[in-house]
ZADO-1210 file (C-alpha; in nm, 4 decimals, padded with zeros to 6 digits):
<atoms>
<atom x="-00.0332" y="00.0353" z="00.0009" code="MET" pos="1"/>
<atom x="00.1649" y="00.3453" z="-00.1131" code="GLY" pos="2"/>
<atom x="00.1453" y="00.6319" z="00.1574" code="SER" pos="3"/>
<atom x="-00.0836" y="00.8232" z="-00.0523" code="ALA" pos="4"/>
<atom x="00.0899" y="01.1993" z="-00.0084" code="LEU" pos="5"/>
<atom x="00.2722" y="01.4419" z="-00.2686" code="GLU" pos="6"/>
<atom x="00.6024" y="01.4957" z="-00.2340" code="ALA" pos="7"/>
<atom x="00.8949" y="01.7013" z="-00.3579" code="HIS" pos="8"/>
<atom x="01.1384" y="01.5719" z="-00.4697" code="ARG" pos="9"/>
<atom x="01.5583" y="01.8234" z="-00.4291" code="LEU" pos="10"/>
<atom x="01.8344" y="01.6769" z="-00.5640" code="GLY" pos="11"/>
<atom x="02.0675" y="01.3216" z="-00.4467" code="ALA" pos="12"/>
<atom x="02.2179" y="01.1778" z="-00.1508" code="GLY" pos="13"/>
<atom x="02.1812" y="00.9371" z="00.1080" code="ALA" pos="14"/>
<atom x="02.0475" y="00.8497" z="00.3075" code="PRO" pos="15"/>
<atom x="01.8143" y="01.1989" z="00.2625" code="PRO" pos="16"/>
<atom x="01.6356" y="01.4340" z="00.4491" code="LEU" pos="17"/>
<atom x="01.2742" y="01.3060" z="00.5701" code="LEU" pos="18"/>
<atom x="01.1341" y="01.6770" z="00.6157" code="LEU" pos="19"/>
<atom x="00.7671" y="01.6333" z="00.7553" code="VAL" pos="20"/>
<atom x="00.5123" y="01.8752" z="00.7238" code="GLN" pos="21"/>
<atom x="00.4062" y="02.1011" z="00.9462" code="CYS" pos="22"/>
<atom x="00.0635" y="02.1873" z="01.0225" code="GLY" pos="23"/>
<atom x="-00.1649" y="02.3925" z="00.8299" code="LEU" pos="24"/>
<atom x="00.0776" y="02.5087" z="00.5774" code="THR" pos="25"/>
<atom x="00.1251" y="02.2921" z="00.3253" code="ALA" pos="26"/>
<atom x="00.4909" y="02.3676" z="00.1972" code="ASP" pos="27"/>
<atom x="00.6443" y="02.6038" z="00.4683" code="GLU" pos="28"/>
<atom x="00.9145" y="02.3783" z="00.4458" code="LEU" pos="29"/>
<atom x="01.0158" y="02.3609" z="00.1186" code="LEU" pos="30"/>
<atom x="01.1995" y="02.6695" z="00.0832" code="PRO" pos="31"/>
<atom x="01.4242" y="02.5559" z="00.4108" code="LEU" pos="32"/>
<atom x="01.4572" y="02.2243" z="00.1903" code="ALA" pos="33"/>
<atom x="01.5961" y="02.4434" z="-00.1067" code="ARG" pos="34"/>
<atom x="01.8669" y="02.5951" z="00.0973" code="GLN" pos="35"/>
<atom x="02.2099" y="02.5357" z="-00.0748" code="PRO" pos="36"/>
<atom x="02.3561" y="02.4249" z="00.1961" code="VAL" pos="37"/>
<atom x="02.1680" y="02.1189" z="00.2243" code="LEU" pos="38"/>
<atom x="02.2306" y="02.0116" z="-00.1790" code="ASP" pos="39"/>
<atom x="02.4120" y="01.7114" z="-00.0614" code="GLY" pos="40"/>
<atom x="02.1641" y="01.5548" z="00.0430" code="CYS" pos="41"/>
<atom x="01.7844" y="01.4117" z="-00.1525" code="GLU" pos="42"/>
<atom x="01.5593" y="01.6262" z="00.0447" code="ARG" pos="43"/>
<atom x="01.1336" y="01.4733" z="00.0632" code="LEU" pos="44"/>
<atom x="00.9268" y="01.6732" z="00.1723" code="VAL" pos="45"/>
<atom x="00.5518" y="01.5741" z="00.1684" code="PRO" pos="46"/>
<atom x="00.1423" y="01.6717" z="00.1677" code="HIS" pos="47"/>
<atom x="00.0485" y="01.5160" z="00.4705" code="ARG" pos="48"/>
<atom x="-00.3036" y="01.3212" z="00.4107" code="ARG" pos="49"/>
<atom x="-00.5597" y="01.6065" z="00.3620" code="GLY" pos="50"/>
<atom x="-00.3122" y="01.8989" z="00.2361" code="TYR" pos="51"/>
<atom x="-00.2628" y="02.0243" z="-00.1412" code="ALA" pos="52"/>
<atom x="-00.2385" y="01.6651" z="-00.3359" code="GLY" pos="53"/>
<atom x="-00.1969" y="01.3910" z="-00.0804" code="SER" pos="54"/>
<atom x="-00.5295" y="01.1736" z="00.0147" code="GLY" pos="55"/>
<atom x="-00.7851" y="01.2937" z="00.2378" code="PRO" pos="56"/>
<atom x="-00.7615" y="01.2480" z="00.6062" code="VAL" pos="57"/>
<atom x="-00.9427" y="00.9742" z="00.7711" code="ALA" pos="58"/>
<atom x="-01.1116" y="01.0667" z="01.0979" code="LEU" pos="59"/>
<atom x="-01.0308" y="01.0173" z="01.4043" code="PRO" pos="60"/>
<atom x="-00.6762" y="01.0841" z="01.3257" code="HIS" pos="61"/>
<atom x="-00.4082" y="00.9871" z="01.4921" code="ARG" pos="62"/>
<atom x="00.0215" y="01.0959" z="01.4672" code="ILE" pos="63"/>
<atom x="00.0629" y="00.7428" z="01.4394" code="ALA" pos="64"/>
<atom x="-00.1181" y="00.7389" z="01.0874" code="ALA" pos="65"/>
<atom x="00.1423" y="01.0300" z="00.9866" code="ASP" pos="66"/>
<atom x="00.4767" y="00.7799" z="01.0551" code="VAL" pos="67"/>
<atom x="00.3583" y="00.5433" z="00.8658" code="ALA" pos="68"/>
<atom x="00.2588" y="00.7353" z="00.6110" code="ASP" pos="69"/>
<atom x="00.6367" y="00.8496" z="00.6924" code="CYS" pos="70"/>
<atom x="00.7758" y="00.5180" z="00.6298" code="LEU" pos="71"/>
<atom x="00.5429" y="00.3888" z="00.3208" code="ALA" pos="72"/>
<atom x="00.7167" y="00.6820" z="00.1082" code="LEU" pos="73"/>
<atom x="01.0629" y="00.6123" z="00.2276" code="LEU" pos="74"/>
<atom x="01.0087" y="00.2631" z="00.0796" code="ASP" pos="75"/>
<atom x="00.7957" y="00.3684" z="-00.2126" code="GLU" pos="76"/>
<atom x="01.1655" y="00.6208" z="-00.2622" code="GLN" pos="77"/>
<atom x="01.3599" y="00.3241" z="-00.2012" code="GLY" pos="78"/>
<atom x="01.5035" y="00.4628" z="00.1607" code="HIS" pos="79"/>
<atom x="01.5664" y="00.2256" z="00.4006" code="GLU" pos="80"/>
<atom x="01.7321" y="00.5322" z="00.6235" code="ARG" pos="81"/>
<atom x="01.6025" y="00.9041" z="00.6659" code="ALA" pos="82"/>
<atom x="01.7434" y="01.1981" z="00.8512" code="HIS" pos="83"/>
<atom x="01.3850" y="01.2926" z="00.9331" code="VAL" pos="84"/>
<atom x="01.3250" y="01.6368" z="01.0631" code="LEU" pos="85"/>
<atom x="01.0210" y="01.7750" z="01.2610" code="GLY" pos="86"/>
<atom x="00.9146" y="02.0463" z="01.3020" code="TYR" pos="87"/>
<atom x="00.6206" y="02.2222" z="01.5206" code="SER" pos="88"/>
<atom x="00.3740" y="01.9818" z="01.5023" code="TYR" pos="89"/>
<atom x="00.5385" y="01.6927" z="01.3066" code="SER" pos="90"/>
<atom x="00.7592" y="01.7347" z="01.5658" code="GLY" pos="91"/>
<atom x="00.5522" y="01.4814" z="01.7232" code="ALA" pos="92"/>
<atom x="00.5466" y="01.2790" z="01.4204" code="VAL" pos="93"/>
<atom x="00.9644" y="01.3448" z="01.4013" code="ALA" pos="94"/>
<atom x="00.9927" y="01.1719" z="01.7532" code="LEU" pos="95"/>
<atom x="00.7202" y="00.8840" z="01.6888" code="GLN" pos="96"/>
<atom x="00.9179" y="00.7590" z="01.3754" code="VAL" pos="97"/>
<atom x="01.2690" y="00.7437" z="01.5413" code="ALA" pos="98"/>
<atom x="01.1308" y="00.5619" z="01.9080" code="ALA" pos="99"/>
<atom x="00.9009" y="00.3410" z="01.6957" code="ASP" pos="100"/>
<atom x="01.1771" y="00.2672" z="01.3989" code="HIS" pos="101"/>
<atom x="01.5367" y="00.3870" z="01.5389" code="PRO" pos="102"/>
<atom x="01.6276" y="00.1514" z="01.2446" code="ASP" pos="103"/>
<atom x="01.4858" y="00.3895" z="01.0216" code="ARG" pos="104"/>
<atom x="01.6337" y="00.7114" z="01.1067" code="VAL" pos="105"/>
<atom x="01.9518" y="00.8063" z="01.0448" code="ALA" pos="106"/>
<atom x="01.9394" y="01.1450" z="01.2594" code="GLY" pos="107"/>
<atom x="01.6223" y="01.3351" z="01.4496" code="LEU" pos="108"/>
<atom x="01.5977" y="01.7282" z="01.3540" code="VAL" pos="109"/>
<atom x="01.3901" y="01.8969" z="01.6040" code="LEU" pos="110"/>
<atom x="01.2619" y="02.2450" z="01.5614" code="VAL" pos="111"/>
<atom x="01.0133" y="02.3228" z="01.8376" code="GLU" pos="112"/>
<atom x="00.8476" y="02.0687" z="01.8635" code="PRO" pos="113"/>
<atom x="00.5113" y="02.0911" z="02.0455" code="PRO" pos="114"/>
<atom x="00.4597" y="02.2513" z="02.3232" code="PRO" pos="115"/>
<atom x="00.2878" y="01.9359" z="02.4688" code="VAL" pos="116"/>
<atom x="00.5897" y="01.7737" z="02.5472" code="LEU" pos="117"/>
<atom x="00.6641" y="02.0266" z="02.8097" code="ALA" pos="118"/>
<atom x="00.4556" y="01.9492" z="03.1183" code="PRO" pos="119"/>
<atom x="00.5022" y="02.2722" z="03.3098" code="GLU" pos="120"/>
<atom x="00.3027" y="02.4290" z="02.9551" code="VAL" pos="121"/>
<atom x="00.1073" y="02.1823" z="02.8225" code="ARG" pos="122"/>
<atom x="-00.1659" y="02.2722" z="03.0227" code="GLU" pos="123"/>
<atom x="-00.2003" y="02.6010" z="02.9385" code="GLU" pos="124"/>
<atom x="-00.1400" y="02.4409" z="02.6269" code="PHE" pos="125"/>
<atom x="-00.3876" y="02.2132" z="02.5214" code="VAL" pos="126"/>
<atom x="-00.6201" y="02.5005" z="02.7192" code="ALA" pos="127"/>
<atom x="-00.5708" y="02.7267" z="02.3933" code="THR" pos="128"/>
<atom x="-00.5913" y="02.4793" z="02.1242" code="VAL" pos="129"/>
<atom x="-00.9613" y="02.3014" z="02.3299" code="ALA" pos="130"/>
<atom x="-01.0468" y="02.7426" z="02.3049" code="GLY" pos="131"/>
<atom x="-00.9435" y="02.7208" z="01.8974" code="LEU" pos="132"/>
<atom x="-01.2009" y="02.3588" z="01.8302" code="LEU" pos="133"/>
<atom x="-01.4021" y="02.5362" z="02.0155" code="ALA" pos="134"/>
<atom x="-01.4735" y="02.8852" z="01.8379" code="VAL" pos="135"/>
<atom x="-01.4365" y="02.6296" z="01.5093" code="ARG" pos="136"/>
<atom x="-01.7257" y="02.4068" z="01.6657" code="ARG" pos="137"/>
<atom x="-01.9590" y="02.7727" z="01.7172" code="GLU" pos="138"/>
<atom x="-01.8177" y="03.0223" z="01.4203" code="SER" pos="139"/>
<atom x="-01.7043" y="02.7753" z="01.1659" code="GLY" pos="140"/>
<atom x="-01.3761" y="02.6607" z="01.0267" code="VAL" pos="141"/>
<atom x="-01.2898" y="03.0553" z="00.8912" code="ALA" pos="142"/>
<atom x="-01.3694" y="03.2136" z="01.2264" code="ALA" pos="143"/>
<atom x="-01.1223" y="02.9612" z="01.3639" code="ALA" pos="144"/>
<atom x="-00.8232" y="02.9665" z="01.1208" code="ILE" pos="145"/>
<atom x="-00.8578" y="03.3842" z="01.2252" code="ASP" pos="146"/>
<atom x="-00.7716" y="03.3099" z="01.5748" code="ALA" pos="147"/>
<atom x="-00.5390" y="03.0909" z="01.5317" code="PHE" pos="148"/>
<atom x="-00.3775" y="03.3324" z="01.2699" code="TRP" pos="149"/>
<atom x="-00.4370" y="03.5902" z="01.5495" code="ALA" pos="150"/>
<atom x="-00.2650" y="03.4014" z="01.8235" code="MET" pos="151"/>
<atom x="00.1049" y="03.2890" z="01.6123" code="VAL" pos="152"/>
<atom x="00.1173" y="03.5336" z="01.3017" code="GLY" pos="153"/>
<atom x="00.3845" y="03.7501" z="01.2812" code="THR" pos="154"/>
<atom x="00.4198" y="03.9891" z="01.0591" code="PRO" pos="155"/>
<atom x="00.7772" y="03.8654" z="00.9163" code="ALA" pos="156"/>
<atom x="00.6958" y="03.5164" z="00.9210" code="TRP" pos="157"/>
<atom x="00.3673" y="03.6736" z="00.6948" code="TRP" pos="158"/>
<atom x="00.6226" y="03.8969" z="00.4528" code="ALA" pos="159"/>
<atom x="00.8470" y="03.5704" z="00.4254" code="ALA" pos="160"/>
<atom x="00.5675" y="03.3416" z="00.4067" code="LEU" pos="161"/>
<atom x="00.3966" y="03.5470" z="00.0713" code="ASP" pos="162"/>
<atom x="00.7950" y="03.5869" z="-00.0690" code="ALA" pos="163"/>
<atom x="00.8726" y="03.2460" z="-00.0151" code="GLN" pos="164"/>
<atom x="00.5800" y="03.0015" z="-00.0581" code="VAL" pos="165"/>
<atom x="00.3166" y="03.1693" z="-00.3083" code="PRO" pos="166"/>
<atom x="-00.0462" y="03.0842" z="-00.2421" code="GLY" pos="167"/>
<atom x="00.0136" y="02.9896" z="00.0942" code="ALA" pos="168"/>
<atom x="-00.2982" y="03.1972" z="00.2258" code="ARG" pos="169"/>
<atom x="-00.4929" y="03.0496" z="-00.0366" code="VAL" pos="170"/>
<atom x="-00.3722" y="02.6865" z="00.0178" code="GLN" pos="171"/>
<atom x="-00.4503" y="02.7290" z="00.3752" code="MET" pos="172"/>
<atom x="-00.7503" y="02.8270" z="00.3574" code="ARG" pos="173"/>
<atom x="-00.8460" y="02.5842" z="00.1870" code="ARG" pos="174"/>
<atom x="-00.6842" y="02.2906" z="00.3682" code="ASP" pos="175"/>
<atom x="-00.8181" y="02.3985" z="00.7247" code="ALA" pos="176"/>
<atom x="-01.0499" y="02.1355" z="00.8032" code="VAL" pos="177"/>
<atom x="-00.7312" y="01.9000" z="00.7773" code="SER" pos="178"/>
<atom x="-00.5667" y="02.1624" z="01.0162" code="PHE" pos="179"/>
<atom x="-00.8374" y="02.1802" z="01.3062" code="LEU" pos="180"/>
<atom x="-01.0739" y="01.7955" z="01.2335" code="ASP" pos="181"/>
<atom x="-00.7909" y="01.6046" z="01.1865" code="ALA" pos="182"/>
<atom x="-00.3996" y="01.7433" z="01.3425" code="ASP" pos="183"/>
<atom x="-00.5021" y="01.9928" z="01.6192" code="LEU" pos="184"/>
<atom x="-00.7134" y="01.6406" z="01.7926" code="PRO" pos="185"/>
<atom x="-00.4670" y="01.4419" z="01.7156" code="ALA" pos="186"/>
<atom x="-00.1935" y="01.6126" z="01.8903" code="LEU" pos="187"/>
<atom x="-00.4101" y="01.6309" z="02.1641" code="LEU" pos="188"/>
<atom x="-00.4624" y="01.2541" z="02.1526" code="ALA" pos="189"/>
<atom x="-00.0915" y="01.1847" z="02.1503" code="TRP" pos="190"/>
<atom x="00.1747" y="01.1456" z="02.4031" code="SER" pos="191"/>
<atom x="00.5283" y="01.1553" z="02.4772" code="TYR" pos="192"/>
<atom x="00.6949" y="00.9626" z="02.7644" code="GLU" pos="193"/>
<atom x="01.0871" y="00.8912" z="02.9029" code="ASP" pos="194"/>
<atom x="01.0782" y="00.5005" z="02.7874" code="ALA" pos="195"/>
<atom x="00.9919" y="00.6630" z="02.3862" code="ASP" pos="196"/>
<atom x="01.2644" y="00.9316" z="02.4489" code="ALA" pos="197"/>
<atom x="01.4615" y="00.5624" z="02.5387" code="ALA" pos="198"/>
<atom x="01.4441" y="00.4321" z="02.2092" code="ARG" pos="199"/>
<atom x="01.5959" y="00.6703" z="02.0060" code="VAL" pos="200"/>
<atom x="01.9225" y="00.6369" z="01.9449" code="ARG" pos="201"/>
<atom x="02.0057" y="00.7861" z="01.6220" code="CYS" pos="202"/>
<atom x="02.2411" y="01.1522" z="01.6990" code="PRO" pos="203"/>
<atom x="02.0018" y="01.4769" z="01.7467" code="VAL" pos="204"/>
<atom x="01.9486" y="01.7999" z="01.6396" code="LEU" pos="205"/>
<atom x="01.7456" y="02.0884" z="01.8144" code="HIS" pos="206"/>
<atom x="01.6712" y="02.4622" z="01.6910" code="VAL" pos="207"/>
<atom x="01.4977" y="02.7025" z="01.8706" code="GLY" pos="208"/>
<atom x="01.4625" y="03.0375" z="01.8838" code="ALA" pos="209"/>
<atom x="01.5289" y="03.2732" z="02.1365" code="ASP" pos="210"/>
<atom x="01.2196" y="03.4797" z="02.1264" code="GLY" pos="211"/>
<atom x="00.9787" y="03.2275" z="02.0918" code="SER" pos="212"/>
<atom x="00.8439" y="03.2453" z="02.4425" code="GLY" pos="213"/>
<atom x="00.8022" y="03.0342" z="02.7631" code="PRO" pos="214"/>
<atom x="00.6343" y="02.7345" z="02.5435" code="TRP" pos="215"/>
<atom x="00.9066" y="02.6769" z="02.3781" code="TRP" pos="216"/>
<atom x="01.2067" y="02.7440" z="02.5545" code="ALA" pos="217"/>
<atom x="01.0342" y="02.5033" z="02.7905" code="ALA" pos="218"/>
<atom x="00.9908" y="02.2231" z="02.4951" code="VAL" pos="219"/>
<atom x="01.3540" y="02.2903" z="02.4729" code="ARG" pos="220"/>
<atom x="01.4480" y="02.1873" z="02.8242" code="ARG" pos="221"/>
<atom x="01.2989" y="01.9065" z="02.7899" code="ARG" pos="222"/>
<atom x="01.4706" y="01.7917" z="02.4790" code="VAL" pos="223"/>
<atom x="01.7783" y="01.8733" z="02.6206" code="ARG" pos="224"/>
<atom x="01.6626" y="01.6049" z="02.9356" code="ALA" pos="225"/>
<atom x="01.5686" y="01.3565" z="02.7335" code="TRP" pos="226"/>
<atom x="01.9090" y="01.3586" z="02.4663" code="PHE" pos="227"/>
<atom x="02.1343" y="01.5220" z="02.6915" code="PRO" pos="228"/>
<atom x="02.4218" y="01.4730" z="02.3813" code="GLY" pos="229"/>
<atom x="02.1630" y="01.5873" z="02.1328" code="ALA" pos="230"/>
<atom x="02.3345" y="01.9200" z="01.9476" code="VAL" pos="231"/>
<atom x="02.1131" y="02.2213" z="02.0988" code="ASP" pos="232"/>
<atom x="02.1199" y="02.5526" z="01.8319" code="VAL" pos="233"/>
<atom x="01.9460" y="02.8920" z="01.9413" code="VAL" pos="234"/>
<atom x="01.8969" y="03.1065" z="01.6643" code="VAL" pos="235"/>
<atom x="01.9088" y="03.4772" z="01.7655" code="THR" pos="236"/>
<atom x="01.7107" y="03.7160" z="01.7062" code="GLY" pos="237"/>
<atom x="01.3601" y="03.4595" z="01.5375" code="ALA" pos="238"/>
<atom x="01.0212" y="03.3278" z="01.6428" code="ASP" pos="239"/>
<atom x="00.8544" y="02.9738" z="01.6062" code="HIS" pos="240"/>
<atom x="00.8516" y="03.1014" z="01.2560" code="GLY" pos="241"/>
<atom x="01.2382" y="03.0382" z="01.1822" code="LEU" pos="242"/>
<atom x="01.1810" y="02.7982" z="00.8949" code="VAL" pos="243"/>
<atom x="01.1046" y="03.0604" z="00.7091" code="LEU" pos="244"/>
<atom x="01.2285" y="03.3839" z="00.8390" code="THR" pos="245"/>
<atom x="01.5745" y="03.2026" z="00.9250" code="HIS" pos="246"/>
<atom x="01.5670" y="02.9244" z="00.7248" code="ALA" pos="247"/>
<atom x="01.9614" y="03.0134" z="00.6365" code="ALA" pos="248"/>
<atom x="02.0610" y="02.9670" z="00.9850" code="GLU" pos="249"/>
<atom x="01.8522" y="02.6814" z="01.0012" code="VAL" pos="250"/>
<atom x="01.9518" y="02.4756" z="00.7271" code="ALA" pos="251"/>
<atom x="02.3050" y="02.5368" z="00.8277" code="ALA" pos="252"/>
<atom x="02.2393" y="02.3871" z="01.1516" code="ALA" pos="253"/>
<atom x="02.1111" y="02.0926" z="01.0323" code="ILE" pos="254"/>
<atom x="02.4064" y="02.0576" z="00.7533" code="SER" pos="255"/>
<atom x="02.6619" y="02.0337" z="01.0178" code="THR" pos="256"/>
<atom x="02.4622" y="01.7765" z="01.1969" code="ALA" pos="257"/>
<atom x="02.3641" y="01.5444" z="00.8819" code="ILE" pos="258"/>
<atom x="02.7105" y="01.5378" z="00.7994" code="SER" pos="259"/>
<atom x="02.8387" y="01.4451" z="01.1034" code="THR" pos="260"/>
<atom x="02.5607" y="01.2018" z="01.2732" code="ALA" pos="261"/>
<atom x="02.7340" y="00.9094" z="01.4441" code="VAL" pos="262"/>
<atom x="02.4745" y="00.6751" z="01.6246" code="PRO" pos="263"/>
<atom x="02.4104" y="00.6533" z="02.0130" code="ARG" pos="264"/>
<atom x="02.5130" y="00.3480" z="02.1642" code="GLY" pos="265"/>
</atoms>
């Protein structure tokens, strides 16, 4: 059975870098994948189910379904192993792939994975997401997406998005149901504990921003506690939109990490 995922395939060189799509914005990671410093490896940038030209998403959605799709895509492309990158929502997917299928992951790249990971901020994050889903139920999809953009959008991010991902605003409106009805409930239903992290055997890179705020600062502490040998890069002058606004810096950190990756004992 295939992955049913539409994917951009850039360059050549094994093992590849699989950049798992985050929530809502189908091609937010494409400008990062196109950074010249990453030209030495193949980059796979899929659209998850429910986005762009990929197949429909089944409800209720679970992170495990995204994991299965990632593995099926690698199989389709003939890759036994890959470096796996997760950003925000898809950090959950990348972590789960690395824990459940350590033999398939050459390196794990986490770019500010979701705040559900950090006990000290989880309750606040869950309440915020629940509030957003309440808006969706009571006022509709468009109102919920407007509320989400009001929470997370910044002028720098919007400017970078419009310049680097033409048509993204239209795409996000079109695929908003997948984000609200599939992704967010799946994230709230997902858990990742010490025992899961202990199954990760590959090198780990965490990339964060110094202006992202307390949620992602707490997540960074959690990742560093789980993976004390991880490479930890903080991009200055950036916030949670760093994969677009500071793509060159993020790509440089990834390039260095995957070129020096040595499996954990």
